[in-house]
DRENRODREN-248730 format. One record per residue (C-alpha): residue number from 1; residue in one letter; x, y, z. Coordinates in Angstrom, 2 decimals, decimal comma. Layout:
N
(NUM a (X Y Z)),
...
This chain:
505
(1 x (-11,80 0,77 44,42)),
(2 x (-12,33 -0,14 48,08)),
(3 x (-11,60 -3,61 49,40)),
(4 x (-15,23 -4,78 49,05)),
(5 x (-15,33 -4,10 45,36)),
(6 x (-11,90 -5,61 44,85)),
(7 x (-13,19 -8,79 46,44)),
(8 x (-16,33 -8,75 44,24)),
(9 x (-14,22 -8,27 41,13)),
(10 x (-11,91 -11,10 42,19)),
(11 x (-14,88 -13,43 42,75)),
(12 x (-16,29 -12,45 39,36)),
(13 x (-13,04 -13,26 37,57)),
(14 x (-12,88 -16,63 39,35)),
(15 x (-16,29 -17,50 37,92)),
(16 x (-15,45 -16,15 34,47)),
(17 x (-12,22 -18,14 34,31)),
(18 x (-14,01 -21,36 35,25)),
(19 x (-16,60 -20,76 32,53)),
(20 x (-13,90 -20,09 29,94)),
(21 x (-12,12 -23,32 30,85)),
(22 x (-15,33 -25,31 30,53)),
(23 x (-15,83 -23,68 27,15)),
(24 x (-12,31 -24,78 26,28)),
(25 x (-13,24 -28,38 27,07)),
(26 x (-16,21 -28,05 24,71)),
(27 x (-13,86 -26,62 22,09)),
(28 x (-11,65 -29,71 22,24)),
(29 x (-14,70 -31,99 22,02)),
(30 x (-15,88 -30,10 18,92)),
(31 x (-12,40 -30,40 17,40)),
(32 x (-12,31 -34,12 18,19)),
(33 x (-15,76 -34,54 16,62)),
(34 x (-14,59 -33,06 13,33)),
(35 x (-11,12 -34,60 13,21)),
(36 x (-10,74 -38,02 14,84)),
(37 x (-13,95 -39,09 16,60)),
(38 x (-15,34 -42,43 15,36)),
(39 x (-18,64 -41,92 13,55)),
(40 x (-20,37 -44,36 15,89)),
(41 x (-19,80 -41,98 18,80)),
(42 x (-22,02 -39,25 17,34)),
(43 x (-24,95 -39,87 19,69)),
(44 x (-22,88 -39,99 22,86)),
(45 x (-20,91 -36,90 21,81)),
(46 x (-24,14 -34,99 21,25)),
(47 x (-25,24 -35,91 24,77)),
(48 x (-21,85 -34,94 26,22)),
(49 x (-21,90 -31,55 24,52)),
(50 x (-25,49 -31,02 25,57)),
(51 x (-24,63 -31,81 29,18)),
(52 x (-21,64 -29,47 29,17)),
(53 x (-23,69 -26,72 27,55)),
(54 x (-26,24 -27,13 30,31)),
(55 x (-23,60 -26,94 33,05)),
(56 x (-22,04 -23,86 31,46)),
(57 x (-25,46 -22,23 31,16)),
(58 x (-26,15 -22,88 34,83)),
(59 x (-22,83 -21,35 35,84)),
(60 x (-23,30 -18,34 33,57)),
(61 x (-26,76 -17,69 35,01)),
(62 x (-25,97 -18,51 38,65)),
(63 x (-27,75 -16,08 41,01)),
(64 x (-24,45 -15,22 42,69)),
(65 x (-23,10 -14,12 39,32)),
(66 x (-26,05 -11,75 39,01)),
(67 x (-25,49 -10,36 42,52)),
(68 x (-21,81 -9,72 41,84)),
(69 x (-22,60 -7,95 38,58)),
(70 x (-25,36 -5,89 40,17)),
(71 x (-22,96 -4,61 42,82)),
(72 x (-20,08 -3,98 40,43)),
(73 x (-22,25 -2,29 37,79)),
(74 x (-23,31 0,36 40,31)),
(75 x (-19,73 1,51 40,84)),
(76 x (-18,32 4,44 38,87)),
(77 x (-16,45 2,86 35,98)),
(78 x (-13,58 5,29 36,55)),
(79 x (-12,74 3,31 39,67)),
(80 x (-11,85 0,36 37,43)),
(81 x (-9,13 -0,04 34,83)),
(82 x (-10,27 -0,41 31,22)),
(83 x (-9,24 -4,07 31,49)),
(84 x (-11,44 -4,64 34,55)),
(85 x (-14,42 -2,68 33,25)),
(86 x (-14,38 -4,61 29,97)),
(87 x (-14,63 -7,89 31,89)),
(88 x (-17,55 -6,55 33,90)),
(89 x (-19,40 -5,34 30,79)),
(90 x (-18,80 -8,59 28,90)),
(91 x (-19,93 -10,66 31,87)),
(92 x (-23,03 -8,49 32,26)),
(93 x (-23,90 -8,94 28,59)),
(94 x (-23,42 -12,72 28,73)),
(95 x (-25,39 -12,99 31,96)),
(96 x (-28,30 -10,94 30,62)),
(97 x (-28,41 -12,98 27,43)),
(98 x (-28,09 -16,34 29,17)),
(99 x (-30,73 -15,63 31,80)),
(100 x (-33,25 -14,90 29,08)),
(101 x (-32,81 -18,35 27,51)),
(102 x (-34,30 -21,46 29,18)),
(103 x (-31,80 -24,19 29,93)),
(104 x (-33,98 -26,64 27,99)),
(105 x (-33,48 -24,58 24,83)),
(106 x (-29,73 -24,31 25,40)),
(107 x (-29,45 -28,08 25,82)),
(108 x (-31,69 -28,88 22,85)),
(109 x (-29,70 -26,56 20,58)),
(110 x (-26,37 -28,05 21,65)),
(111 x (-27,58 -31,62 21,12)),
(112 x (-29,29 -30,81 17,82)),
(113 x (-26,21 -29,02 16,44)),
(114 x (-24,05 -32,01 17,30)),
(115 x (-26,48 -34,43 15,61)),
(116 x (-27,05 -32,07 12,69)),
(117 x (-23,35 -32,05 11,94)),
(118 x (-23,33 -35,82 11,48)),
(119 x (-26,53 -35,65 9,38)),
(120 x (-24,93 -32,96 7,20)),
(121 x (-21,73 -34,96 6,70)),
(122 x (-23,76 -37,97 5,53)),
(123 x (-26,14 -35,90 3,35)),
(124 x (-23,21 -34,12 1,75)),
(125 x (-21,44 -37,38 1,02)),
(126 x (-24,60 -38,90 -0,48)),
(127 x (-25,84 -35,75 -2,25)),
(128 x (-29,20 -35,85 -0,46)),
(129 x (-30,40 -32,44 0,70)),
(130 x (-33,70 -34,07 1,62)),
(131 x (-31,87 -35,91 4,42)),
(132 x (-30,61 -32,62 5,88)),
(133 x (-33,67 -30,41 5,37)),
(134 x (-35,73 -31,68 8,37)),
(135 x (-32,93 -30,97 10,85)),
(136 x (-32,26 -27,61 9,18)),
(137 x (-35,94 -26,66 9,60)),
(138 x (-35,76 -27,49 13,30)),
(139 x (-32,54 -25,54 13,72)),
(140 x (-34,18 -22,49 12,16)),
(141 x (-37,19 -22,84 14,45)),
(142 x (-34,96 -23,01 17,51)),
(143 x (-32,79 -20,07 16,41)),
(144 x (-35,88 -17,94 15,83)),
(145 x (-37,14 -18,94 19,28)),
(146 x (-33,68 -18,23 20,71)),
(147 x (-33,65 -14,76 19,11)),
(148 x (-37,06 -13,96 20,57)),
(149 x (-35,74 -14,70 24,06)),
(150 x (-32,57 -12,66 23,48)),
(151 x (-34,23 -9,52 22,13)),
(152 x (-37,88 -9,64 21,09)),
(153 x (-37,61 -6,10 19,67)),
(154 x (-34,85 -7,14 17,25)),
(155 x (-35,40 -9,02 14,00)),
(156 x (-34,49 -12,67 14,49)),
(157 x (-31,79 -12,63 11,82)),
(158 x (-30,22 -9,46 13,28)),
(159 x (-30,06 -11,15 16,69)),
(160 x (-28,18 -14,05 15,11)),
(161 x (-25,82 -11,73 13,21)),
(162 x (-25,11 -9,87 16,46)),
(163 x (-23,50 -12,98 17,95)),
(164 x (-20,70 -12,75 15,38)),
(165 x (-20,75 -9,03 14,51)),
(166 x (-21,88 -7,15 17,59)),
(167 x (-23,83 -4,02 16,76)),
(168 x (-24,10 -4,90 13,06)),
(169 x (-27,49 -5,43 11,40)),
(170 x (-28,90 -6,12 7,97)),
(171 x (-29,26 -2,37 7,50)),
(172 x (-25,49 -2,04 7,82)),
(173 x (-24,60 -5,07 5,70)),
(174 x (-27,04 -4,90 2,79)),
(175 x (-25,82 -1,55 1,32)),
(176 x (-22,19 -2,75 1,47)),
(177 x (-23,07 -6,03 -0,22)),
(178 x (-25,22 -4,30 -2,85)),
(179 x (-22,23 -2,07 -3,69)),
(180 x (-19,96 -5,11 -4,00)),
(181 x (-22,44 -6,87 -6,29)),
(182 x (-22,74 -3,81 -8,53)),
(183 x (-18,96 -3,52 -8,91)),
(184 x (-17,75 -7,13 -8,84)),
(185 x (-20,20 -8,85 -11,19)),
(186 x (-19,04 -6,69 -14,17)),
(187 x (-15,38 -7,15 -13,14)),
(188 x (-15,82 -10,93 -13,05)),
(189 x (-17,34 -10,86 -16,52)),
(190 x (-14,48 -8,74 -17,87)),
(191 x (-11,93 -11,15 -16,40)),
(192 x (-13,71 -14,14 -17,95)),
(193 x (-13,81 -12,43 -21,34)),
(194 x (-10,18 -11,30 -21,29)),
(195 x (-8,01 -12,61 -24,12)),
(196 x (-5,15 -13,03 -21,65)),
(197 x (-5,46 -15,91 -19,21)),
(198 x (-2,57 -16,85 -16,87)),
(199 x (-0,87 -20,20 -17,37)),
(200 x (-1,88 -22,61 -14,60)),
(201 x (-0,86 -25,89 -16,22)),
(202 x (2,03 -26,35 -13,77)),
(203 x (-0,44 -26,39 -10,89)),
(204 x (-1,97 -29,59 -12,24)),
(205 x (-0,47 -33,02 -11,69)),
(206 x (0,19 -35,38 -8,82)),
(207 x (1,26 -33,82 -5,53)),
(208 x (1,96 -36,40 -2,81)),
(209 x (0,02 -35,59 0,33)),
(210 x (3,00 -36,14 2,63)),
(211 x (4,90 -33,46 0,68)),
(212 x (1,92 -31,12 0,86)),
(213 x (1,73 -31,62 4,61)),
(214 x (5,45 -30,89 5,09)),
(215 x (5,21 -27,80 2,88)),
(216 x (2,22 -26,45 4,77)),
(217 x (3,78 -27,02 8,17)),
(218 x (7,02 -25,33 7,14)),
(219 x (5,31 -22,22 5,80)),
(220 x (2,92 -22,07 8,77)),
(221 x (5,87 -22,25 11,16)),
(222 x (7,78 -19,56 9,27)),
(223 x (4,71 -17,32 9,40)),
(224 x (4,98 -17,66 13,18)),
(225 x (2,56 -20,40 14,20)),
(226 x (3,90 -22,05 17,35)),
(227 x (3,52 -25,82 17,04)),
(228 x (4,39 -26,32 20,71)),
(229 x (1,15 -24,41 21,41)),
(230 x (-0,87 -25,74 18,50)),
(231 x (-1,26 -28,51 15,96)),
(232 x (-2,41 -29,10 12,39)),
(233 x (-4,74 -31,92 11,32)),
(234 x (-7,22 -32,92 8,61)),
(235 x (-10,98 -32,28 8,57)),
(236 x (-13,81 -32,19 6,04)),
(237 x (-13,94 -28,40 6,34)),
(238 x (-10,75 -26,45 7,31)),
(239 x (-11,12 -24,57 10,59)),
(240 x (-9,28 -23,11 13,57)),
(241 x (-10,35 -24,29 17,00)),
(242 x (-8,90 -25,43 20,29)),
(243 x (-9,28 -24,41 23,90)),
(244 x (-6,76 -21,65 24,71)),
(245 x (-3,96 -19,53 23,15)),
(246 x (-1,59 -22,31 24,25)),
(247 x (-3,70 -24,99 22,52)),
(248 x (-4,75 -23,81 19,07)),
(249 x (-5,93 -26,45 16,58)),
(250 x (-5,90 -25,72 12,83)),
(251 x (-6,98 -28,10 10,08)),
(252 x (-6,84 -28,41 6,31)),
(253 x (-7,85 -30,98 3,71)),
(254 x (-5,80 -32,54 0,92)),
(255 x (-6,25 -33,43 -2,72)),
(256 x (-3,42 -35,20 -4,48)),
(257 x (-4,21 -33,35 -7,72)),
(258 x (-4,23 -29,87 -6,15)),
(259 x (-1,73 -28,64 -3,58)),
(260 x (-2,74 -24,96 -3,79)),
(261 x (-6,09 -25,54 -2,09)),
(262 x (-4,49 -27,23 0,90)),
(263 x (-1,58 -24,82 1,18)),
(264 x (-3,70 -21,70 1,15)),
(265 x (-6,17 -23,27 3,57)),
(266 x (-3,20 -23,81 5,92)),
(267 x (-2,12 -20,18 5,48)),
(268 x (-5,68 -18,98 6,05)),
(269 x (-6,13 -21,01 9,24)),
(270 x (-2,64 -20,02 10,39)),
(271 x (-3,81 -16,41 10,21)),
(272 x (-6,62 -17,32 12,62)),
(273 x (-4,15 -19,26 14,76)),
(274 x (-1,72 -16,34 14,99)),
(275 x (-4,55 -14,16 16,28)),
(276 x (-5,34 -16,71 19,01)),
(277 x (-1,72 -17,35 19,94)),
(278 x (-1,00 -13,61 19,90)),
(279 x (-3,70 -12,57 22,35)),
(280 x (-2,74 -10,45 25,38)),
(281 x (-0,70 -12,30 27,99)),
(282 x (-2,83 -11,23 30,94)),
(283 x (-6,33 -12,51 31,51)),
(284 x (-6,31 -15,18 28,84)),
(285 x (-9,24 -16,92 30,53)),
(286 x (-11,18 -13,67 30,80)),
(287 x (-13,51 -12,06 28,23)),
(288 x (-11,30 -8,99 27,75)),
(289 x (-8,62 -11,04 25,98)),
(290 x (-10,95 -12,69 23,47)),
(291 x (-11,10 -11,79 19,80)),
(292 x (-13,30 -8,83 18,95)),
(293 x (-15,69 -10,16 16,28)),
(294 x (-15,60 -12,85 13,62)),
(295 x (-15,04 -10,22 10,90)),
(296 x (-11,94 -8,96 12,69)),
(297 x (-10,81 -12,57 13,16)),
(298 x (-11,47 -13,26 9,48)),
(299 x (-9,55 -10,13 8,53)),
(300 x (-6,45 -11,73 10,01)),
(301 x (-6,75 -14,99 8,07)),
(302 x (-7,52 -13,14 4,83)),
(303 x (-4,72 -10,66 5,48)),
(304 x (-2,23 -13,52 5,45)),
(305 x (-3,89 -15,62 2,77)),
(306 x (-4,79 -12,91 0,27)),
(307 x (-2,71 -9,81 0,93)),
(308 x (0,52 -11,53 1,91)),
(309 x (0,61 -15,09 0,54)),
(310 x (-0,93 -14,20 -2,83)),
(311 x (1,32 -11,18 -3,20)),
(312 x (4,30 -10,93 -5,54)),
(313 x (6,91 -10,84 -2,76)),
(314 x (5,63 -13,98 -1,03)),
(315 x (5,46 -15,87 -4,33)),
(316 x (9,03 -14,81 -5,17)),
(317 x (10,34 -15,93 -1,79)),
(318 x (8,67 -19,34 -1,76)),
(319 x (9,09 -20,27 -5,43)),
(320 x (12,44 -22,04 -4,76)),
(321 x (10,79 -24,12 -2,02)),
(322 x (7,94 -25,00 -4,39)),
(323 x (10,46 -26,07 -7,03)),
(324 x (12,33 -28,18 -4,47)),
(325 x (9,09 -29,80 -3,23)),
(326 x (7,52 -30,39 -6,66)),
(327 x (10,43 -30,26 -9,15)),
(328 x (8,48 -31,89 -11,97)),
(329 x (6,10 -28,91 -12,00)),
(330 x (8,12 -25,86 -11,02)),
(331 x (11,48 -26,11 -12,77)),
(332 x (10,76 -23,47 -15,41)),
(333 x (8,30 -21,29 -13,51)),
(334 x (9,11 -17,61 -12,91)),
(335 x (7,93 -15,64 -9,84)),
(336 x (5,59 -13,59 -12,05)),
(337 x (4,11 -16,73 -13,56)),
(338 x (3,60 -18,25 -10,10)),
(339 x (2,02 -15,03 -8,83)),
(340 x (-0,45 -14,88 -11,71)),
(341 x (-1,32 -18,58 -11,40)),
(342 x (-2,23 -18,41 -7,70)),
(343 x (-4,31 -15,31 -8,40)),
(344 x (-6,35 -16,76 -11,24)),
(345 x (-9,92 -15,60 -11,02)),
(346 x (-12,76 -17,63 -12,42)),
(347 x (-16,20 -18,60 -11,13)),
(348 x (-16,15 -21,80 -9,10)),
(349 x (-18,72 -23,84 -7,24)),
(350 x (-17,04 -24,13 -3,84)),
(351 x (-16,77 -21,10 -1,55)),
(352 x (-13,60 -22,19 0,22)),
(353 x (-11,89 -22,67 -3,15)),
(354 x (-13,04 -19,33 -4,57)),
(355 x (-10,62 -16,54 -5,45)),
(356 x (-10,79 -13,14 -3,80)),
(357 x (-12,80 -11,54 -6,62)),
(358 x (-15,57 -14,14 -6,76)),
(359 x (-15,56 -15,03 -3,05)),
(360 x (-17,74 -12,10 -1,94)),
(361 x (-20,51 -13,27 -4,29)),
(362 x (-20,52 -16,67 -2,54)),
(363 x (-20,98 -14,88 0,78)),
(364 x (-23,65 -12,50 -0,53)),
(365 x (-25,61 -15,46 -1,92)),
(366 x (-25,65 -17,15 1,50)),
(367 x (-26,50 -13,90 3,27)),
(368 x (-29,48 -13,30 1,00)),
(369 x (-30,73 -16,86 1,49)),
(370 x (-30,43 -16,57 5,27)),
(371 x (-32,31 -13,27 5,18)),
(372 x (-35,09 -14,97 3,24)),
(373 x (-35,21 -17,97 5,56)),
(374 x (-35,62 -15,81 8,65)),
(375 x (-38,07 -13,46 6,92)),
(376 x (-40,16 -16,41 5,74)),
(377 x (-39,86 -15,46 2,07)),
(378 x (-37,70 -18,54 1,36)),
(379 x (-38,59 -22,08 2,47)),
(380 x (-35,98 -24,67 3,41)),
(381 x (-37,19 -27,11 0,75)),
(382 x (-36,62 -24,50 -1,98)),
(383 x (-33,01 -23,78 -0,94)),
(384 x (-31,33 -25,95 -3,61)),
(385 x (-33,31 -24,26 -6,38)),
(386 x (-32,75 -20,76 -4,99)),
(387 x (-29,06 -21,48 -4,44)),
(388 x (-28,55 -22,61 -8,00)),
(389 x (-30,47 -19,66 -9,44)),
(390 x (-28,30 -17,16 -7,59)),
(391 x (-25,13 -18,98 -8,63)),
(392 x (-26,18 -18,57 -12,25)),
(393 x (-27,11 -14,91 -11,74)),
(394 x (-23,96 -13,89 -9,87)),
(395 x (-21,26 -16,22 -11,21)),
(396 x (-22,72 -17,69 -14,38)),
(397 x (-22,39 -21,32 -13,26)),
(398 x (-24,84 -23,86 -11,87)),
(399 x (-23,96 -26,61 -9,37)),
(400 x (-24,64 -30,06 -10,86)),
(401 x (-25,29 -31,53 -7,41)),
(402 x (-26,35 -30,34 -3,97)),
(403 x (-23,03 -31,59 -2,60)),
(404 x (-21,35 -28,95 -4,76)),
(405 x (-24,08 -26,44 -3,95)),
(406 x (-26,30 -25,97 -0,95)),
(407 x (-24,69 -28,77 1,11)),
(408 x (-21,10 -27,60 0,85)),
(409 x (-20,82 -25,58 4,10)),
(410 x (-20,86 -26,83 7,68)),
(411 x (-22,19 -23,58 9,18)),
(412 x (-25,93 -24,27 9,02)),
(413 x (-25,47 -27,69 10,59)),
(414 x (-23,99 -25,89 13,61)),
(415 x (-26,80 -23,35 13,75)),
(416 x (-24,32 -20,60 12,79)),
(417 x (-26,79 -18,38 10,95)),
(418 x (-25,46 -14,86 10,49)),
(419 x (-21,84 -16,02 10,36)),
(420 x (-21,29 -15,76 6,59)),
(421 x (-21,24 -11,92 6,34)),
(422 x (-18,15 -11,93 8,57)),
(423 x (-16,05 -13,39 5,76)),
(424 x (-16,54 -10,49 3,39)),
(425 x (-16,59 -7,82 6,08)),
(426 x (-13,28 -9,36 7,12)),
(427 x (-11,91 -9,08 3,58)),
(428 x (-12,74 -5,39 3,55)),
(429 x (-11,01 -4,86 6,90)),
(430 x (-8,00 -6,90 5,72)),
(431 x (-7,49 -4,58 2,78)),
(432 x (-7,66 -1,54 5,02)),
(433 x (-5,22 -3,04 7,54)),
(434 x (-2,79 -3,98 4,78)),
(435 x (-2,83 -0,45 3,41)),
(436 x (-2,17 0,97 6,88)),
(437 x (0,72 -1,43 7,51)),
(438 x (2,29 -0,56 4,17)),
(439 x (2,09 3,15 5,06)),
(440 x (4,12 2,62 8,25)),
(441 x (6,49 0,05 6,70)),
(442 x (7,28 0,90 3,09)),
(443 x (10,00 -1,77 3,08)),
(444 x (7,51 -4,54 3,81)),
(445 x (7,69 -6,12 0,34)),
(446 x (11,47 -6,49 0,59)),
(447 x (11,14 -8,07 4,03)),
(448 x (8,61 -10,58 2,71)),
(449 x (10,92 -11,43 -0,20)),
(450 x (13,52 -12,38 2,40)),
(451 x (11,01 -14,46 4,34)),
(452 x (10,97 -12,03 7,25)),
(453 x (7,44 -11,83 8,70)),
(454 x (8,43 -10,62 12,16)),
(455 x (7,42 -6,99 11,61)),
(456 x (4,04 -8,03 10,21)),
(457 x (3,33 -10,27 13,22)),
(458 x (4,48 -7,57 15,62)),
(459 x (2,30 -4,89 14,02)),
(460 x (-0,80 -7,10 13,87)),
(461 x (-0,16 -8,18 17,45)),
(462 x (0,13 -4,68 18,88)),
(463 x (-2,59 -3,13 16,75)),
(464 x (-5,21 -5,92 16,86)),
(465 x (-4,46 -9,21 18,63)),
(466 x (-3,36 -7,86 22,00)),
(467 x (-6,20 -5,34 22,22)),
(468 x (-8,78 -8,05 22,79)),
(469 x (-12,20 -6,52 23,39)),
(470 x (-10,94 -3,24 24,82)),
(471 x (-12,24 -1,33 21,77)),
(472 x (-15,37 -1,56 19,66)),
(473 x (-14,89 -2,55 16,02)),
(474 x (-15,48 1,01 14,70)),
(475 x (-13,01 2,40 17,26)),
(476 x (-10,39 -0,26 16,47)),
(477 x (-10,67 0,25 12,71)),
(478 x (-10,54 4,02 13,15)),
(479 x (-7,43 3,83 15,34)),
(480 x (-5,62 1,40 13,04)),
(481 x (-6,63 2,82 9,65)),
(482 x (-7,97 6,31 10,28)),
(483 x (-11,12 5,28 8,41)),
(484 x (-14,40 3,42 8,92)),
(485 x (-15,50 0,22 7,17)),
(486 x (-14,90 1,20 3,56)),
(487 x (-15,83 -1,13 0,67)),
(488 x (-14,45 1,39 -1,81)),
(489 x (-10,84 0,68 -0,87)),
(490 x (-11,45 -3,08 -1,18)),
(491 x (-13,06 -2,63 -4,58)),
(492 x (-10,16 -0,42 -5,76)),
(493 x (-7,66 -3,03 -4,55)),
(494 x (-9,39 -5,81 -6,51)),
(495 x (-9,81 -3,72 -9,66)),
(496 x (-6,19 -2,54 -9,72)),
(497 x (-4,75 -5,98 -9,04)),
(498 x (-6,87 -8,00 -11,47)),
(499 x (-6,95 -5,48 -14,27)),
(500 x (-3,16 -5,70 -14,24)),
(501 x (-3,09 -9,50 -14,15)),
(502 x (-5,67 -9,86 -16,94)),
(503 x (-4,40 -6,94 -19,02)),
(504 x (-7,70 -5,08 -18,80)),
(505 x (-8,05 -1,39 -19,67)),
């Protein structure tokens, strides 16, 4: 690369780094909004986020950015390193997308999402979907309009999915989800009808929140989360946010009658946090270092939560700590009993509390409703009725309130349509990654029993976290597992595990 192009690339990275840092500021404001912001500040926060979104949009679409990209895109990519070329491609994609969207739409969406979150929180607390439906209708209108600007040849819902799962469309997702429905609904029924049901009585009782918090922090730290570069707080909906790999914010929520929900939420969000903290050391304010897609990100949280923390070895290692923390409940509990209890499968109303067998049905339900909303075959006002009908069809239970049904998730209030499929695609990837890790480290279970997670972190770091966006999802999965996205292996994993737990033939 001659000196002129080196200078252009340097100027491009300067602009990209500034944009990333502004995005980091927005990330902290979003975290603050969900964790500690006084409710009376909702209006001013919406305006602040709208203003920042507008500034970031202006910087992303600055004419000089376009000129730099035009010059750099004409150069033979072989003159750049893979690291450099990835930054150019990502910047080109963001620029092309941003320049197609009017600033007025960007600002309106940012302000509406901020307001909608507060409306959703109140509607959820008061069980009034009718309070949330008007803002949801407007969000849908704006996201359809947004999609038309982004790619008028693409279906609006596919354009929204593409934000989270680049290159993935309904045509890719629907067959996978149909296969999961066909296999999991009968498995769920067999589990429910089994004569053997694990004992979970010791998981009921009173679990002081301060003890839950200490337990979660200890396990998160031992998994590898660096608290000098992150923190853990409380929010209505557990999430992982922050501004940078050195400032990662995870949250959970507590119930004094149930410590398992909080603990496994901590483990789940720690999985996300380890991905962020484990990103490549170079270019951390550049696109190349960012996570690949939400499904890959979700694969990391589910890997830790489901494959590791709900495994026999993890349960055996941490049982003594459980007994020390909650002696009135765990004195006579065996590792096998603990393992079976935390893997109980039964239909439940709340997605974030669902087990790994029933969870995909929660996601499929939301995916099918979103498809209908964008296709116009489902109206916003009919969502509660449609939601409940699908819950009965797929899981055999009906939410008694909208708070426990259609109002339970924060995603729609943030305009995050197309996000939900990532959860189950991530579960499929997690199973494939776990199988690959086990093949290269057959002693992994013994290491986990000793509380040694170093090899797991190292493998995930080198294979996934530190690769950033250098590979496409299909290429990454192929390199790590030797296979493509494969629901069959996930289905086999669930069938083998739960048939054993529930003594099914």
